[in-house]
N, C-alpha and C positions, 0 to 999 in steps of 0.2 A: 291692341297685342294682346293674345292669348296663349298663355303658355299650356302644352299638349299633356304635360306629364304632371303638373299641379293645379292648373287652374287658376293661376295671378293674372290677373287683368291690369294692364296699365299702358299709357303713353308711350310714344319712341324715346323720349326724356329718360324715363326710369330703366330701359333694359340697355345695359353695356353693349356697345358695339365691338362685336369681335373680329369679323374679317368681310372680305367681299368674298362672294362665289363665283363672280365672272368678273372681265376686264371692265366691261363699262361701269360696274359699280351698282346696277338697277336692283340686281339680288345680294342681301349678307344674310351674315348669322349675327345674331342678336342672343345675348344670355340673359334669360329669366333672374330679374333681382332677388327672386324668395329662393329657387331650388339651383340655379345654376344650368338649368337644362338650354340646349341649342335650339332654336328656331328660326326656321328660313324666314326671312322678312322682305317683303317687295318696296324700298326705299320710296320709287317714283308714285306709289299708292299713297302713300305715307304724308307727302307733302300737301296734298290737297286738302287734308284733315287736320294737319299739325297747325298748332298757333304757337309754340312756347319756344324755347332757345332752340338754336338747330345746332345742337357739336357735331354731329356728322351729318348733317342736310346736304341736298345736292345743288349748294350753291358755288359761288366761284370762289371760295375759299377752301372747297375739301380738297383734302391732301397737302394744303400749305403748314408749313413750320413755323411757327411765331415763336421765338425767342426772347422777348421783353427791350425793353429798352438798354443800350448800352452804359454800362457806369464809365464815370469819366475822372 
């Protein structure tokens, strides 16, 4: 991704996920790590090139809430 405001370039893992633009979750807003500018990002195109950890990927875990292990 490249920020249209400051020119910062980085992969999807560096850009903070802000929100979805549509109910299907294909397009989203992501915040620039440098200046905080919101950019529209196509999540489905990114999966073809992305090889790092997927905190907001299009996997079966998207939208799930993980609270950790219960203390006994």
